[in-house]
C-alpha positions in Angstrom: 109.7 137.5 147.0 113.3 138.7 147.0 116.0 137.0 145.2 118.2 137.0 148.3 115.5 135.2 150.4 115.1 132.7 147.6 118.8 131.9 147.4 118.9 131.3 151.2 115.8 129.1 151.2 115.9 127.1 147.9 118.1 124.3 149.1 116.0 123.8 152.3 112.8 123.9 150.3 114.1 121.4 147.8 115.0 119.0 150.6 111.6 119.4 152.3 109.8 118.7 149.1 112.0 115.7 148.3 111.3 114.2 151.7 107.6 114.6 151.3 107.6 113.2 147.7 109.7 110.1 148.4 107.6 109.2 151.5 104.5 108.9 149.4 103.9 105.1 149.3 103.1 103.6 145.9 104.1 106.7 144.0 106.8 107.1 141.3 108.7 109.3 143.7 109.1 106.5 146.2 110.5 104.4 143.3 113.1 106.9 142.2 114.1 107.9 145.7 114.7 111.0 147.7 117.9 112.1 145.8 116.1 112.1 142.4 113.2 114.0 143.9 115.5 116.6 145.4 117.1 117.1 142.0 113.7 117.7 140.3 112.5 119.9 143.1 115.7 122.0 143.0 115.4 122.4 139.2 111.7 123.5 139.5 112.6 126.0 142.2 115.4 127.4 140.1 112.9 127.7 137.2 110.7 129.7 139.6 113.5 132.1 140.5 114.5 132.6 136.8 110.9 133.2 135.6 110.1 135.6 138.4 113.4 137.5 137.6 112.6 137.7 133.8 108.8 137.9 134.1 108.5 135.1 131.6 107.6 131.4 131.8 110.3 129.7 129.7 112.2 128.1 132.6 109.2 126.4 134.0 108.5 124.7 130.7 112.0 123.3 130.5 111.9 122.0 134.1 108.5 120.3 133.5 109.7 118.7 130.3 112.7 117.2 132.1 110.5 116.0 134.9 107.9 114.3 132.7 110.5 112.8 130.3 112.4 111.3 133.2 109.5 110.0 135.3 106.9 109.0 132.8 108.7 105.9 131.6 109.1 104.9 135.2 105.4 105.0 135.9 104.5 108.7 136.5 100.7 109.1 136.9 98.6 112.2 136.8 98.0 111.8 140.6 101.7 111.9 141.1 102.0 115.1 139.1 99.3 116.7 141.1 101.0 115.7 144.3 104.2 117.1 143.1 102.6 120.5 142.4 100.7 120.4 145.8 104.0 119.6 147.7 105.8 122.6 146.0 102.8 124.9 146.7 102.6 123.9 150.4 106.4 124.2 150.9 106.5 127.7 149.2 103.5 129.0 151.0 104.8 127.9 154.3 108.2 129.4 153.8 106.8 132.7 152.4 104.4 133.1 155.3 107.1 132.4 157.8 109.4 135.0 156.1 106.6 137.5 155.6 107.1 137.5 151.8 104.2 138.2 149.4 102.8 135.1 147.5 100.9 136.7 144.6 103.6 136.2 142.0 104.4 132.7 143.3 100.7 131.8 143.0 100.5 133.0 139.4 103.6 131.0 138.6 102.2 127.9 140.3 99.1 128.2 138.2 101.3 128.3 135.1 103.2 125.2 136.5 99.9 123.3 136.8 98.9 124.1 133.3 102.3 123.3 131.8 102.5 120.0 133.7 99.0 119.0 132.5 99.8 119.8 128.9 103.1 118.0 128.9 101.7 115.0 130.6 98.8 114.6 128.2 101.0 115.2 125.1 103.7 112.8 126.3 101.1 110.2 127.2 99.5 110.5 123.8 102.9 110.1 122.1 103.5 106.9 124.1 100.1 105.5 123.3 100.6 106.3 119.6 104.1 104.7 119.6 102.8 101.5 121.3 99.9 101.4 118.8 102.4 101.9 115.9 104.5 99.1 117.3 101.5 96.8 117.5 100.5 97.7 114.0 104.1 97.1 112.7 104.2 93.6 114.4 100.8 92.8 112.9 101.9 93.8 109.5 105.2 91.9 109.9 103.2 88.8 110.9 100.9 89.2 107.9 103.9 89.7 105.6 105.5 86.5 107.0 102.3 84.6 106.5 102.0 85.9 102.9 105.6 85.0 102.2 105.1 81.5 103.6 101.9 81.1 101.6 103.6 82.3 98.4 106.5 80.0 98.9 104.1 77.1 99.6 102.0 77.9 96.5 105.2 78.3 94.4 106.5 75.0 95.5 103.1 73.4 94.9 102.9 75.0 91.4 106.4 73.7 90.6 105.4 70.2 91.7 102.2 70.4 89.6 104.2 71.5 86.6 106.7 68.7 87.0 104.1 66.0 87.5 101.7 67.3 84.9 104.1 66.3 82.1 105.2 62.7 82.9 107.9 61.0 80.7 107.1 57.3 80.3 109.3 54.7 78.7 107.0 52.2 77.0 109.5 50.2 75.0 113.3 50.1 75.1 114.5 53.2 73.4 111.0 54.8 73.1 109.6 57.5 75.4 106.0 58.7 75.5 105.3 62.3 76.7 101.6 63.1 77.1 100.9 66.9 77.3 97.9 67.9 79.3 96.8 71.5 79.9 98.3 74.8 78.7 101.7 74.5 77.0 103.5 77.8 77.7 107.1 78.9 77.7 107.9 78.0 81.3 106.4 74.6 80.9 108.3 74.1 77.6 111.6 75.0 79.2 110.9 72.6 82.1 109.9 69.8 79.7 112.9 70.3 77.5 115.3 70.1 80.4 113.6 66.9 81.8 113.2 65.3 78.4 116.8 65.8 77.4 117.9 64.3 80.7 115.5 61.3 80.2 116.6 60.7 76.6 120.2 60.6 77.8 119.5 58.2 80.7 117.3 55.9 78.7 119.3 56.1 75.5 116.0 56.8 73.7 115.9 57.0 70.0 112.3 57.9 69.6 110.1 60.3 71.6 106.3 60.3 71.1 104.8 63.7 72.1 101.0 63.5 72.6 99.4 66.9 72.3 95.8 65.6 72.5 95.4 67.1 76.0 96.4 70.6 75.0 93.2 72.7 75.0 94.6 75.7 73.0 97.2 75.1 70.3 98.4 78.4 69.0 101.5 79.7 67.2 103.4 79.9 70.4 102.7 76.3 71.3 103.6 75.2 67.8 106.9 77.1 67.9 107.8 75.6 71.3 107.2 72.1 70.0 109.4 72.8 67.0 112.2 73.9 69.3 111.7 70.8 71.4 112.0 68.6 68.4 115.2 70.3 67.3 116.7 69.9 70.8 116.1 66.1 71.0 117.3 65.7 67.4 120.6 67.0 68.5 120.9 63.9 70.6 120.1 61.7 67.7 116.5 61.2 68.8 113.4 61.4 66.5 110.3 63.1 67.8 106.8 61.9 66.7 103.9 64.3 67.2 100.6 62.6 67.9 97.1 63.7 69.1 96.8 66.3 66.3 93.0 66.9 66.1 91.4 68.2 62.9 90.9 71.6 64.7 94.6 71.7 65.7 95.6 70.8 62.1 93.5 73.5 60.7 95.0 76.0 63.2 98.5 75.0 62.2 97.7 75.5 58.5 96.0 78.8 59.2 98.8 80.1 61.3 101.3 79.1 58.7 103.5 77.2 61.2 106.3 75.2 59.5 106.3 71.8 61.0 108.6 70.4 58.3 110.8 67.7 59.7 108.3 66.6 62.3 106.7 63.2 61.9 103.0 63.5 62.8 100.4 60.7 63.5 96.8 60.9 64.3 96.7 58.7 67.4 99.1 57.4 70.0 98.7 53.9 68.6 99.8 55.1 65.2 102.7 56.9 66.7 103.8 53.9 68.7 103.6 51.7 65.6 105.8 54.2 63.7 108.2 54.3 66.6 108.5 50.5 66.5 109.2 50.5 62.8 111.9 53.2 63.2 113.4 51.0 65.9 112.9 47.9 63.8 110.9 46.4 66.6 107.5 44.7 66.6 105.1 43.5 69.2 105.0 39.7 69.3 101.5 38.2 69.6 100.7 36.3 72.8 
């Protein structure tokens, strides 16, 4: 095939291929229209001329890549790709036969075109599938993360409510508050209790606070130090703290740990603590 013949025939060939492609009902070529088909056909024929001139197959690869990249998002199927190659082959063979030009070099190039089209189509299709799978996975992980955040927020809120309600502050007599501790008494709970207790003392004008530690399962040095701090905090408001519910085991632990509870009034039971609080307030319970 001479270059001169190709230059004279390429525009007519591109138009013929474009008409055939765009008339195929249900194909991506019918969707994009005859003008777009003519552009791709012309680019492919130019690649044919360049590759036959240089004896290499670089131009066909670029043309196929442009074709697949443009049409695959619009619905290019493998049957469309085969029809594209068949249309080019028919147009070229017909034109070469009419002009008496040899077709061996063109046939070899068309075989290369078929291989390159198949490779690019499969690779591009796989990339699309992987991208869609990755997007689905990202959405799934985002959904799981949102669920985890919601569950964490719900549990945190529930934990905060439990902490607040697990340490009630009850006014039993005017100027006397009772605080029963149940469960582990840690730093976070001590901070929460101190804040709430100081607020309750101010609101109730309390002068005595009875702290019942009978429900604390483990009374260690940290718990003892936290109670000492609590007593100092309420004393700054002019309020006395009475510690009740000290079991023999807890008393032995305090002595063994060497915790200084000096300045704290301690009573064995809640009743004894209440009786002491009444005396400090110069109050008494009148018999019925």
